[in-house]
C-alpha positions in Angstrom: 264.7 194.0 124.2 264.5 194.2 128.0 261.6 191.7 128.1 263.6 189.2 126.0 266.7 189.7 128.2 264.9 188.5 131.3 262.5 185.7 130.2 259.8 184.6 132.7 260.4 181.1 134.1 257.1 179.4 135.0 256.8 178.0 138.5 256.9 174.2 138.8 253.6 172.5 138.1 253.9 170.2 141.1 254.7 171.0 144.7 255.6 168.6 147.6 254.8 170.1 151.0 256.6 168.7 154.0 254.8 169.6 157.2 257.4 169.3 160.0 258.1 170.9 163.3 261.4 172.6 164.0 263.6 170.3 166.2 263.1 172.0 169.6 263.4 170.3 173.0 260.0 169.4 174.5 258.0 170.1 171.3 258.5 167.1 169.1 257.4 163.5 169.2 255.5 164.0 172.4 254.2 160.4 172.6 257.7 159.1 172.2 258.9 161.6 174.8 256.3 160.3 177.3 258.0 156.8 177.0 261.6 157.7 176.3 262.1 161.3 177.6 262.4 164.6 175.7 266.2 164.3 175.1 265.8 161.0 173.3 262.7 162.1 171.5 264.5 165.1 170.1 267.5 163.1 169.0 265.2 160.6 167.2 263.1 163.3 165.6 266.2 165.0 164.2 267.4 161.7 162.7 263.9 161.0 161.2 263.7 164.4 159.6 267.2 164.2 158.0 266.4 160.7 156.8 263.1 161.8 155.3 264.7 164.8 153.5 267.3 162.4 152.1 264.7 159.9 151.0 262.5 162.4 149.1 265.5 163.8 147.3 265.9 167.2 145.6 263.5 169.5 143.8 263.3 169.4 140.0 262.0 171.7 137.2 258.7 169.9 137.5 258.5 169.5 141.3 259.2 172.1 144.0 259.8 170.9 147.6 258.8 173.2 150.4 259.1 172.6 154.1 256.3 174.2 156.3 256.9 174.6 160.0 254.4 175.7 162.7 254.9 179.1 164.3 257.4 179.3 167.2 259.2 182.3 168.7 262.5 180.4 168.6 262.7 180.1 164.8 265.6 181.8 163.1 267.5 181.4 159.9 270.2 179.1 161.4 267.6 176.7 162.9 265.6 176.6 159.7 268.7 175.8 157.6 269.8 173.1 160.1 266.4 171.5 160.0 265.5 171.8 156.3 268.9 172.3 154.6 268.5 174.2 151.3 264.8 173.5 150.8 262.3 176.4 150.4 260.6 177.1 153.7 257.3 178.7 154.8 255.5 179.1 158.1 252.2 177.2 158.6 249.2 179.4 159.3 245.9 178.3 161.0 244.6 177.1 164.3 244.7 173.4 163.6 246.1 171.0 161.1 243.1 171.0 158.9 243.2 174.8 158.5 246.9 174.7 158.0 246.6 172.1 155.2 243.7 174.0 153.6 245.6 177.3 153.7 248.8 175.8 152.3 246.9 174.1 149.4 244.8 177.1 148.5 247.6 179.6 148.6 249.8 177.6 146.3 247.0 176.7 143.9 245.7 180.2 143.5 248.8 182.3 144.0 251.6 180.1 142.7 249.6 178.5 139.9 250.6 175.0 141.1 248.6 172.3 139.4 249.2 169.4 141.7 250.1 169.4 145.4 251.1 166.5 147.7 251.5 167.0 151.5 253.4 164.7 153.8 254.5 164.7 157.4 257.8 163.8 159.1 256.7 160.6 160.8 257.8 158.2 158.0 261.5 158.6 157.5 261.9 156.1 154.6 259.0 157.4 152.5 260.5 157.0 149.0 260.6 159.6 146.3 259.4 157.0 143.8 256.1 156.6 145.7 255.6 160.4 145.8 256.2 160.6 142.1 253.7 157.8 141.6 251.2 159.8 143.6 251.7 162.8 141.5 251.2 160.7 138.4 247.9 159.3 139.8 246.6 162.9 139.9 246.5 163.0 136.1 243.5 160.7 136.3 242.2 161.1 139.9 241.1 164.1 141.9 242.8 163.1 145.2 245.4 160.6 146.3 245.7 159.2 149.9 248.3 157.1 151.6 246.7 155.4 154.6 248.7 154.8 157.8 248.3 151.8 160.0 247.2 154.0 162.9 244.1 155.2 161.0 245.6 158.4 159.8 247.3 159.1 156.5 251.0 159.7 155.6 250.2 161.5 152.3 247.4 163.5 150.8 247.4 165.1 147.4 245.0 166.7 144.9 244.9 168.6 141.7 244.0 172.3 141.5 240.7 171.8 139.6 239.5 169.5 142.4 240.6 171.3 145.5 237.9 171.8 148.1 238.7 173.0 151.6 235.9 170.9 153.1 238.1 167.9 152.7 240.1 169.2 155.7 237.2 170.5 157.8 235.8 168.9 161.0 238.5 166.1 161.2 239.3 164.7 164.6 243.0 164.9 164.1 245.3 162.5 165.9 242.6 159.8 166.1 242.1 156.5 164.2 239.2 158.0 162.3 241.2 160.5 160.2 241.7 158.4 157.1 238.1 157.0 157.0 236.6 160.5 157.6 238.7 162.0 154.9 237.8 159.2 152.4 234.1 159.8 153.2 234.5 163.6 152.8 236.1 163.1 149.3 233.2 160.8 148.3 230.6 163.3 149.5 232.2 165.8 147.1 231.8 163.3 144.3 235.6 163.3 143.7 237.7 160.3 142.8 240.6 159.1 145.0 243.6 156.8 144.3 244.8 154.9 147.4 248.5 154.2 147.9 249.9 151.2 149.8 249.5 151.3 153.6 252.6 152.4 155.6 253.3 153.1 159.3 254.3 156.2 161.1 256.8 156.3 164.0 254.9 157.7 166.9 255.5 155.4 169.9 258.2 153.1 171.2 256.6 150.0 169.6 256.9 151.7 166.2 260.6 152.2 166.8 261.0 148.6 167.7 259.4 147.6 164.5 261.6 150.0 162.5 264.8 148.7 164.3 263.8 145.1 163.4 263.7 145.9 159.7 267.4 147.0 159.8 267.1 150.2 157.8 270.1 152.1 156.6 270.1 155.8 157.3 270.7 158.0 160.4 267.7 156.7 162.4 268.7 153.1 161.8 272.3 153.7 162.9 271.1 155.6 166.0 268.8 152.7 167.0 271.7 150.2 166.6 274.2 152.3 168.6 
C-alpha cells in the first residue's frame, strides 16, 4: 500500500543545459567589456540572459531545463534566483569548458537516466525554443546535433545517451575559430552521425551588438540598445 501511495515519477527523457556565468561585475562578456567597459558589459549580459531564458521557455514533462554556472565564491541563493529564476541549477565542474561539458553530459546520462541532452550558452539571446525542440527531435535519428556559429564555434551541441563519448570534447582549442570544425571532425572519427542546424551568430563584440540592434529585436536587450 505504501508503494502505491507514493508512485515513482520517472525523470524527463530530455535535458536542456544552459551554460551561463553568474552576472558579476568584471567577469562576464570580457571582449565586450574591453570595448564598452565592465559596467555596460554587465548590463548587456543581464539583459541577454533574461532574454534567453524567456526565449527557451519553461520545462515540460519531457524536457528539463537546467542552468549550470561556473564556480565563484560570490554565489548565493539570491544571486542564483535573480540570474536563473525558477530553473534547476547546478555548478559546473572541470578545469576547462571541454571537461565541464563532458562531466555535465556524463553525470546526467549515467545518474539521471537522461536519454537526450542539448547544451547551449548565453551568447544568443533570441535562440528559439522551436529550434531546440527540433534539435531534440533530430537526435531520434542522429547521434549528435550541432548548431554552428558564424565565429567558428557552435551555439548548440546535443547527443543521445547511447552515442555519448567524452572524446568529442577533448583537446579543443576553445574560443578560437576552429572549435566547430574540430568538433565535426572528432564526431566523424568516432563514426557517429551528426545533424547540422542553421548557422547563427553569438554576441561577443561591439560589432555583434550593432548587427543585433539593426535587426530591431523585441526583448530586454533590444530595448536597452534603443534607449
